[in-house]
C-alpha positions in Angstrom: -9.8 -10.0 -10.4 -9.2 -6.6 -9.9 -5.9 -4.1 -9.5 -8.1 -0.8 -9.9 -9.1 1.4 -6.8 -10.7 4.7 -6.9 -13.4 6.1 -9.2 -12.1 9.5 -10.9 -8.3 9.2 -9.9 -7.6 5.6 -10.1 -4.7 3.6 -9.2 -3.5 0.3 -11.1 -1.2 -1.9 -9.7 1.1 -4.4 -11.0 4.4 -6.3 -10.5 5.6 -9.4 -8.4 7.8 -9.3 -5.6 10.7 -11.3 -7.6 9.9 -9.9 -11.1 12.1 -7.2 -13.0 9.9 -4.1 -11.7 6.7 -3.5 -9.7 4.6 -0.7 -10.6 1.7 1.1 -10.8 -0.5 3.8 -13.2 -2.2 7.0 -11.8 -4.7 8.4 -13.7 -7.6 11.2 -13.9 -4.9 13.6 -11.7 -5.2 16.9 -13.5 -2.9 18.4 -15.2 -0.1 21.0 -14.1 0.8 19.6 -10.8 4.2 19.6 -9.5 5.9 16.9 -9.7 8.9 16.7 -7.3 11.3 13.4 -7.9 13.1 14.6 -5.0 10.1 14.2 -2.5 8.9 11.2 -4.0 12.5 10.0 -3.1 12.3 10.8 0.4 8.9 9.2 0.8 10.4 6.0 -0.8 13.0 6.3 2.1 11.1 5.9 5.3 9.3 2.8 3.7 12.7 1.2 2.7 14.3 -1.0 6.1 17.0 -0.4 7.9 18.6 -1.2 10.9 18.7 -4.9 12.6 14.9 -4.7 13.6 13.9 -4.9 10.2 14.6 -7.0 6.5 18.1 -7.3 5.2 16.7 -6.8 2.0 16.8 -3.4 0.7 16.2 -2.2 -2.6 17.9 1.4 -4.0 14.0 2.0 -5.0 15.2 4.1 -7.9 12.0 4.8 -9.5 11.2 5.8 -13.0 8.3 7.9 -13.9 7.3 6.9 -18.0 4.3 8.6 -18.6 1.9 11.8 -17.5 4.7 13.8 -16.0 6.8 16.5 -18.5 9.3 19.0 -17.3 7.8 18.5 -13.6 4.4 18.6 -14.2 1.3 15.7 -14.4 0.1 16.5 -18.2 -3.0 15.6 -17.5 -2.9 11.8 -19.1 -1.8 8.6 -17.0 1.0 8.5 -14.6 3.4 5.4 -14.9 6.2 4.7 -12.7 8.3 1.3 -12.5 10.7 0.2 -9.6 13.2 -2.0 -10.5 13.7 -5.0 -8.1 17.5 -5.4 -7.9 18.3 -7.0 -4.7 16.3 -10.6 -5.2 17.5 -14.0 -3.5 14.7 -16.3 -5.1 16.4 -19.3 -3.9 15.3 -18.5 -0.2 11.9 -20.0 -1.2 12.9 -22.9 -3.2 13.1 -25.3 -0.3 9.8 -24.3 0.9 8.1 -24.2 -2.7 5.1 -26.4 -1.9 4.7 -25.6 2.1 2.2 -22.6 2.7 3.6 -20.0 5.2 1.3 -19.6 7.6 -1.2 -16.0 7.6 0.3 -15.7 4.2 -1.6 -15.8 0.7 0.1 -19.1 -0.4 -2.6 -21.3 -0.1 -4.8 -19.2 -1.4 -2.8 -18.0 -4.3 -1.7 -21.9 -5.4 -5.9 -22.1 -5.2 -6.6 -19.1 -7.1 -4.5 -19.7 -9.5 -4.3 -23.2 -10.3 -0.7 -23.9 -9.4 0.3 -20.8 -11.8 1.5 -18.2 -9.5 4.8 -16.7 -8.8 5.4 -18.0 -5.7 9.0 -16.4 -5.2 8.9 -14.0 -1.9 4.9 -13.6 -2.2 4.4 -12.8 -5.9 1.9 -10.3 -6.4 1.1 -10.3 -3.0 4.3 -8.8 -1.5 4.7 -5.9 0.4 6.9 -5.1 -2.2 4.3 -3.3 -4.1 4.0 -1.3 -1.4 6.8 0.6 -3.0 5.0 2.3 -6.4 2.0 3.2 -4.1 4.4 5.4 -2.1 5.5 6.9 -4.7 2.4 7.8 -6.5 1.0 8.7 -3.0 3.8 11.3 -2.8 3.0 12.7 -6.0 -1.3 13.0 -4.3 0.3 14.1 -1.2 2.3 17.3 -2.7 -1.0 18.5 -4.4 -3.3 17.5 -1.5 -0.6 20.6 0.4 -1.0 23.1 -2.6 -5.0 22.7 -1.3 -4.1 23.2 2.3 -4.5 19.4 3.3 -1.9 17.7 5.4 -1.7 13.7 6.1 0.2 12.4 8.6 1.0 9.0 10.2 2.6 7.8 13.5 2.9 4.5 15.5 -0.1 4.9 18.4 1.3 1.8 20.1 3.4 -1.2 19.6 5.0 -3.8 21.7 2.9 -2.1 25.0 4.3 1.1 24.5 2.3 4.0 24.0 2.5 7.1 21.8 0.9 10.5 22.0 -2.3 10.7 20.3 -3.4 13.5 17.5 -4.6 16.5 18.3 -8.6 16.0 17.4 -10.1 19.0 17.7 -6.9 21.8 17.2 -6.0 22.1 13.4 -3.1 24.8 14.5 -2.0 21.8 16.7 -2.4 19.0 14.7 -0.4 20.8 11.6 2.7 20.9 13.9 2.4 17.3 14.8 2.1 16.2 11.2 5.3 18.6 10.1 6.9 17.0 12.9 6.7 13.8 11.4 7.3 14.7 8.4 11.1 15.2 9.6 11.1 11.7 11.2 12.3 8.2 9.8 10.8 6.1 13.3 7.0 8.1 12.9 6.5 8.9 16.2 5.1 11.9 18.3 6.6 11.7 21.5 10.2 11.2 21.2 11.0 9.3 24.3 9.2 6.4 23.3 11.3 5.3 19.9 13.7 3.7 21.7 11.2 1.5 23.7 9.3 0.0 20.9 12.9 -1.0 19.4 13.6 -2.7 22.1 10.4 -4.7 22.3 11.1 -5.3 18.5 14.3 -6.2 18.6 13.3 -8.3 21.6 10.6 -10.0 19.1 13.4 -10.8 16.5 15.7 -12.4 18.9 12.6 -14.7 19.8 12.3 -16.0 16.2 8.7 -13.7 16.6 7.3 -11.2 15.2 4.7 -8.4 16.7 1.9 -5.8 15.3 0.5 -3.1 16.9 -2.0 0.2 16.1 -0.7 2.9 14.0 -2.9 6.4 13.7 -3.6 8.9 10.2 -5.1 12.4 10.6 -6.3 14.5 7.4 -6.5 17.8 8.8 -8.2 20.9 6.7 -10.1 19.0 4.2 -13.5 21.3 3.5 -17.0 20.1 4.5 -18.9 18.0 2.1 -16.5 15.0 0.8 -17.5 11.7 0.8 -21.1 10.5 -0.3 -23.8 8.9 1.8 -24.1 5.2 1.7 -22.4 2.6 -0.5 -19.7 5.5 -1.4 -19.0 6.6 2.2 -16.0 8.8 3.1 -14.9 5.9 5.8 -15.7 3.2 3.1 -13.4 4.5 1.1 -11.0 4.3 3.2 -11.0 1.5 4.6 -11.5 -0.3 1.4 -7.9 1.0 0.5 -6.6 0.7 4.3 -7.8 -3.5 4.5 -6.5 -3.8 0.5 -2.9 -3.4 2.5 -1.7 -6.6 3.3 -0.5 -5.9 6.7 -4.2 -4.1 7.5 -6.3 -6.1 10.0 -8.3 -3.9 11.5 -10.1 0.0 11.0 -11.9 1.9 13.0 -12.4 6.0 13.1 -12.7 8.4 15.6 -14.1 5.9 19.0 -14.4 3.4 16.7 -15.1 -0.1 19.0 -14.7 2.7 22.2 -18.9 3.5 21.1 -19.2 -0.2 22.2 -17.8 0.1 25.7 -19.5 0.1 29.0 -20.4 3.0 30.1 -20.3 5.1 26.7 -23.8 6.8 25.9 -25.1 9.1 23.7 -24.4 11.9 25.9 -21.1 10.9 26.6 -20.3 10.6 22.8 -22.1 13.2 20.5 -19.7 15.8 19.6 -21.9 19.0 19.8 -21.6 22.0 17.4 -20.7 25.3 18.3 -20.0 28.8 16.1 -16.2 29.9 15.8 -15.8 33.2 14.4 -18.8 31.8 11.9 -16.9 28.2 10.9 -19.0 25.5 12.5 -17.1 22.7 14.9 -17.6 20.2 16.8 -16.4 20.4 20.7 -14.9 16.2 20.8 -14.2 14.3 17.5 -15.2 11.0 18.8 -17.0 10.4 15.2 -13.5 11.1 13.6 -13.8 14.1 11.4 -16.7 12.2 9.2 -20.8 12.0 9.2 -23.3 10.1 7.3 -20.1 9.5 4.9 -19.3 12.8 4.3 -16.0 15.2 6.1 -17.4 17.8 8.9 -14.7 19.9 8.4 -13.2 18.4 11.4 -9.7 16.5 11.4 -10.4 13.2 9.7 -8.7 10.6 12.2 -8.6 6.5 12.2 -6.6 4.2 13.7 -5.3 1.1 12.2 -4.3 -2.6 13.2 -0.9 -4.0 12.3 -0.9 -7.7 12.1 2.4 -9.3 13.2 4.5 -10.1 10.2 3.4 -13.8 9.0 7.4 -14.9 8.5 8.9 -16.0 11.3 12.1 -18.2 11.7 10.3 -20.6 14.7 8.7 -23.6 13.5 5.0 -23.9 12.8 2.8 -26.5 11.4 1.8 -26.5 7.6 0.8 -28.5 4.9 2.5 -29.3 1.5 0.4 -28.0 -1.5 2.5 -30.5 -3.3 1.0 -33.8 -1.5 -1.3 -32.6 0.6 0.4 -33.9 4.1 0.6 -32.3 7.3 4.1 -30.6 7.2 6.2 -28.5 9.1 7.9 -24.9 8.1 10.6 -22.8 9.1 10.3 -19.7 7.3 13.8 -18.5 5.4 15.0 -15.3 3.7 15.0 -11.8 4.7 12.4 -10.8 7.1 10.8 -7.8 9.2 9.8 -8.5 12.9 8.0 -5.7 13.4 6.4 -3.7 9.3 4.7 -1.2 11.4 7.2 1.9 10.9 7.5 0.8 7.1 3.8 0.8 6.6 3.1 4.2 8.1 4.1 5.7 4.6 2.2 2.8 2.6 -1.5 4.1 4.5 -0.2 8.4 4.0 -0.1 7.5 0.6 -3.3 5.2 0.0 -4.7 8.0 2.2 -3.6 10.9 -0.3 -4.6 8.8 -3.1 -7.7 8.2 -1.9 -8.7 11.8 -0.6 -7.1 12.9 -3.8 -10.0 10.9 -5.5 -12.8 12.0 -3.4 -12.2 15.6 -4.3 -11.8 15.1 -7.6 -15.7 13.7 -7.1 -16.7 16.5 -5.2 -15.2 19.0 -7.2 -14.9 18.2 -10.9 -12.5 21.3 -12.1 -10.3 21.2 -9.2 -6.4 21.5 -10.4 -4.7 21.5 -6.9 -3.4 24.7 -7.7 -0.5 25.7 -5.3 -2.6 28.1 -2.4 -0.1 30.9 -0.9 -2.1 30.6 2.2 -2.8 27.0 2.3 -2.9 25.9 6.3 -2.7 29.1 7.5 
């Protein structure tokens, strides 16, 4: 059983939803990287629930950096962040102690851990553990900004409402989109779709139900040649990280499944090359900025499918794990009718961690020094 992601820069995750704290360790980050606690706090605030369309469990997310940072800079040693759990209500789960919640990890966890699992709020499988991921991902995102690499995620579709897509062939336009998202609590490119998506989420809540959607992530200014062929491909590294997040059930790069759509051909889908001022680019970006497992210099763009929150108030069929008998369950407690907004900063954080690891793999002496011309 492993809770470790990465090769040269690794992420180790620990804690449970209703335990004393959750946390993570980031090992392998070079020394001398400036760490802004305000930047980390801002990233965590975008993950925190707010409003009637999200869970009433609002944690302060007061974090403590216990190692790896001294006087505002990384030391090169493992960075450990701990975030205390202060707003738990374990009693909400007592009545359904042995009732496996549909589409949750309750059943498999009970079998794997032979009945010794921490079942409160999903235990180690809870989305609560994404908080330290976001915190450490903020350090990685800031390090990437220093070398001119930008990462952003937005809600592409939710409740039948569509947002604009990222500009995947225009670096300058994409930079503006990512910068605009950084200032938003509800991450969409078109301001007028926010209200429509929130209306769809509220309708699901009123119906004792939930909805999912599609989110889109872009990585801009990644140099050519980041990744590996075959089993270490950049797509594989990113997909491994994204599919480790419980709410993500699918991923596609560039056109993705559109490559298999009726009418798609090599002629219509191939990304043709051209030279612009000594830089080789592609006229389209159907492959999502990756060829042969390596970044090709175009923006890396991928979409993730976010499933509807499995915790819903409506009655569902299940099995009592203590007796083996069929039963019904109404999930109690505090839950999101849609996790899609809150999962965006998690995906951005995971992406930043993976890209830092991939960059260090490609350039072993990379120190992420701040470049005043980055992004220009």
